[in-house]
N, C-alpha and C positions, 0 to 999 in steps of 0.2 A: 696633488699637493706638491709643494716645493721640495726639492731634493736637499741633501745634507749641505751644511755650510762648508765654505772653503776657508781653510786656515790661512793665517797670515804670519809673517815674521820678518824681521829686518836683516837677516843674514845676507852678506854679499861676499861669499867665499869663491875666488876664482879657481878654476882648475889649472893644472900645470900644462904649459904649452912650450914648444921649442922656441917660439918668438912671440913677442907681445902682440896680442890681438888688437884690432882697432877698437876704440872706445864705443860702447853701446849707446845709441841715442835714448833719450828718455821715453819717447813714444815708439812702441814696437808693435808689429803686427803678429797675430798668432801664427804658429807654424801650420803648414798643411802637410800632413803625412802623405808620402808617395803612394800611389795606387798599388794595391796588392800587398801592402805591408800592414801587419796586425801588430802594432806597437803595444796595444793593450795586453795581449797574451804574452808578448815578449817581456814586458816589464814585470808582469806578475811573477815570472820565474826568478826575478831578482829580489823578491821580497825577503829580507834577511830573516833567517830562521829564529834568531834571538828576538827580533822585533815581533814576530808572529806570536811567540809564546809570552812575551811581555805585554801583548795587547796594544802595541804602538801603532797608531794611525795618524794620518795627517796628509797635508798636501804640500808638495814641493813645486814652486814656480821657478823655472829656469830661464835665463837668457841663453839663447843658443846661437852661435855664429855658424850659419848654414853656408857651406861652400858652394861653388858652382856645380859640384857633383852631387849635391843634396846631402852630403855627410856633415855631421857636427864637427867642426874644426875646433871649437872651444865651447865650454859651458860654464855658467856662473849661477850660483844660487841667488836668486833675487828675493824670494820669500821662502823662508825655511819651514819645515814641517814641525820643528821642535825636537826632532831626533836626528842626530848626525848620521846614524846608520841608514835611516830612510833617505836622507838627502844624498849621501854617497851612492846608495843603490840607484837613485834616479839618475844621477850623473853617469854612472857606469852603463846603465841601460841605454840612455840616449846616445852616448858616445859610441857604443858597440853595435846597437841595433837600429838606431834612428836612420831613416831615409826620408828626406823631406823635399818639398818642391822649392827650388831656389827662386830668389827674387829675379825679376826681369826689369832692366832699365834700358830704354832706347833700343829694344829688340834683342838685347844681349843679357845672358844670365850673369848675375853678380853675387859676390859674397854679401851677406846682410845679417844683422842681428835680428832675431825673432824671439818670441817667447812661447813657452808651453807650460802647462800645469799638469802634474801627475798626482792623482789622489790615491793614497794607500788606504784601502778599506778592508776591514775584517768583518765577517758576519757576526762576531761576538767576541767576548774576552776569551781567548782560546786556552785550552790546556791540551796536553798530549792525547788524552782520551777523547776530547771534543774533536780534535783534528782527525783522529782515526775513525770516529763515527761518521764524519762528513755530513753532519745533519743539515747544514745550509743547502747543500746540493740536493739532498733528499726532499727538503721542503720545496725548493724551486721546481723539482721534477713533479711533485704532487700538485703544486699550484698550477704549473703549466698544463697538466692533464685535467685540470678542473676537479681534482680530488681534494676538496677543501677539508673534508673530515680528517683525512690522513695528515694534511698540513697542520691543522689545529692540534691533532694528537702529538705530532712531533714537536710543535712549538711550546706546548703547555709546560712540560718539565723544564725546558731551557729558560722560559720566562720566569718560572718560579725560582730557578737557581740564580736569577739576577742578571741574565744576559740582556742588555738593553735592546739590541736589534731584534731578538726574539719577542720581547715585550711589545715593541713597535708593530711588528708584523701581526702578532696576536690581536692587538688593539684594532688593527685594520680589518681583520676577519670579523670581530665583534661589531664594528661599525657597519659592515656590509652584510652581516648575517650569512657569512660563507663558512660552512662546516660547523658552525655554532649558531645558537639562537641569537638573533640580533639584540644587542644590549649596549646602550650608550653608557650605562653605569660601568660595565666591565671594560668597555673601551677606554673610558676616562681613567679607570684604575690603572690599566697597563700603560697608558700614555704618561700618566703621572709618575709611575715607577721608572720608565725610561727617561723622561725629562729630568727627573731628580738626579740622574747620572750625567746630565749635561748632553744628552742626545739631542742634537739641534733640530732634527726633523720632528721628533716627538714634542719638544718644547714649542716649536712653531705651531704645530697642529693644535696643541692644547691651548695656546694663547689665542690663536685665530678663532677656535671654537668658542672660547669664553668671551671674546670680544664681539662675536656675532650672535651669541645665544644659541649655539648648536646643541648643547647638552641641557641647558636650563636658562633662566633669565640671565642676560649678559652680566658678567662680573669683570668690569674694566680694570680694577685694581689687580686682581689675580692675572688677568690677561697681560697686563704690563710686565708683571714679574716673569712670566714664562717667555714672553717675547724678548725680554732683555737677555735672558739666559741663552736663547737661540741666537740672538744678535751678537752676543759675546763669543759665540762659536763661528762668527762670520757669516751668518745667514742673512742674505740680502733682503728677502721678502719680510723677514721678522724685523729687521732694522727699519724698513720703510713703514710697516704697519705701526711700529712703536712711534715713529715720527708723527704719524697721523694722530695718535693718542695725545702726544704733547701739543700738537697743533690745535686740537679740539678741546684739550683739558679733560680727557676721559680717563679716569683711574690714576692720573698724575696731575700735578699742577700745570695749568696751561702756560706754555713757554715757547714762543716761536723760535727763539735762538736754539733751544735744545732740539726742537723739531728739525731745524735746518741741519744741525750737527748729525742727527741720525739719518737724514736724507743723504748727506754727503757720505756717511758710512755705508749706506745701502749701495750707492753707486760704486764706492771703492771695493766692496765685497763682490760685486758682480763679476761674472765670467761668461764664457760662451753659453753656459746653461741658462743664463737669464733671458735670452731671446728678446722678444719685443718688450719685456718689462723694463729694460734699461731705458728705453725711450720715455716710458711713463715716469720712471723715477726722475729722469733729467727734467722732464716737463714740469713735474710737481715742484722740483727744487727751484727752477727758474721763476715759477709763479710765486712761491713763497718768498724767495730772496728779493723780488721786486717790491715787496711790501715792507721790508725791514730797513731800519735806520743803520747808519754806519756803526753805531755802538752795538746794535743787536747782531750785526754781521760779525763784528770783532768778538763778541761774547760767544758766538757759535764756534768760531775758530779756536778760542782759548779754553773751551770747556774741557776740563780734565778732572773726572770724578769717577768713583766706582760704578755709579749708575749710568755713566756715559759710554761712548764708544771706546773699546780697548783693542789692542793688538794681541795676538797670541804669542806667548812668551817662548823664547828660544833659550833653553837651559843647557849650558855647555857641559855641565858635569852630571847630567841626568843619569847616565849609565852607572856611574859609581854610586850615586845616591840610591838608585833603584836596588842595587846589590846590597848596599848597607841596610836599607829598609827591610828587605826580605830576610836577611841574615839575623837582624836584631828584633824581629817580631816577638812579642811576648808569647810564652808557651801556649797560653789559652787560644790566641789567634792562630798560631801555627797548627794546633790540633784540629780546630774546626774549619780552618781555611780562611783566607782573606780574599774576597772577590767584590770589588767595588770600584766605581769611577768617581773621583772626587775632584771638584773644580774650585779653585781659589782665585780671587782677584788679588793681585800683589802690586804695590807701588814700587817700581824698580828705579833705583837711583842711577845717576850718570856713571857710577862705578860698577854697575851691574849687580848690586846687592839689594835685597828686599828691605825697604824702609817700613812698610806695614803690610798687613795681609787681612783678607776678609773672606770668609767662607761663602761660596755661592751655591754649590749643590753637593749633596752627598746622599746616597740612597739609604744607608743603614747605620753603620757602626760609629758611635761617638768616639770610642777609643781609637779607631783607625783614623778618624778625622784629626785628632790631636797629634798622632804620630806623623801623619802626612804634612800637617802644618810645620812641624819641626823640621822635616826634611826639606820642604819648599823654602824655608827661611835660610837654609844652608846652600841654596842654589847659587850658581854663578851664571848670570843672564846677559844676553845682549841688550844693552839699553836702546831705547828708541832714539832715532836720529832725525833731526830736522835740518835740512840744508847742510848735512854732513856733521852737525854738532850734536853730541849726546845730550838728551834732556830727560828729566824724570817723567815717568808716565805710568798709568795703570795698565797692567797686562793680565791676560787670562792664563792661568797655569792649570793644566789638566794632569791628573795623576791616576794611573790605572793600576789596581792591585789584581793579580791573578795567581794566588797561592793556593794550591790544592790542599785539602785536609791531610795532615800528617806528613806533608812534604818537607 
């Protein structure tokens, strides 16, 4: 199955340097990490503690000026994670630990701008007790040894507590009949719970299964819903499958312009993990575009609606709002705990303020949804920019609550 989606964001914050770095070209090659360097382990150690406990995840895409010695001479955030803490940690890791293969021109090494993406992932919405238990490592160890019964036993209480990654893994065990009796009903239940929190992989799997009739007769309307949720989290395969539904008129009104818009999104969301699929996406896009009129091509480029492609919002005052939200929770929610991932779609104006908002996913509490929407509407966001000019656009805003009972 396809992996998690890659977040997006329009931040372009340069790091400080002693002299101005050369301008980065629009087309960059991905960095190649020098042999013997484990940048993955190194950057994990930079994961901010506050971000871990707040459940902050996302991907930071950096432009990196790689010197002739393979060191990062300058870094710039090209696509932000939505968290300044995570973006700053990515910059710090790359500048301090990065060792890359410099570019070669005419037989000589040269300075060059390259890009890299670092994805900050957590195995669940963490709390101090969850970190101490280290349950993800225990699950991985059991799974690696083929002890699926133990893995299922470890996952069940975490899934019931609302941890989306545990729900996804437990669903996969039910799908494969590993450690539990094979049950597509149970698999669908846990995939739905995880997808309802905006888990991109769960939403993609659920949408793909419903589009292909994996669980029951195909349900294209429901498939389109879940694929759109995954696509709004920057899942390339979900965006492309959704494009095919628009192209064929399955579960949605047939519209080749909207199909082309989602194909463009799939290509934009792709990264090194797409592999050979990127060629398929580009080929499908060329074939469809060749059949469209100029008006239809223009309509694809101009489509701006909640059900269309969105970018991931960069909220500049997220930390302050997160603290305010936790401190001002009603006593009832504080006593029983607040643990949920809620996703809104927000129309962000050129001034970075929310013009309107629309709930996309929330696993449980209606009361928590209302509180979250109020906080999101107080956000200060980076507006989308087209050719350097701020424009209004729909963006995906993810909010994670991780408040333990009585805290």
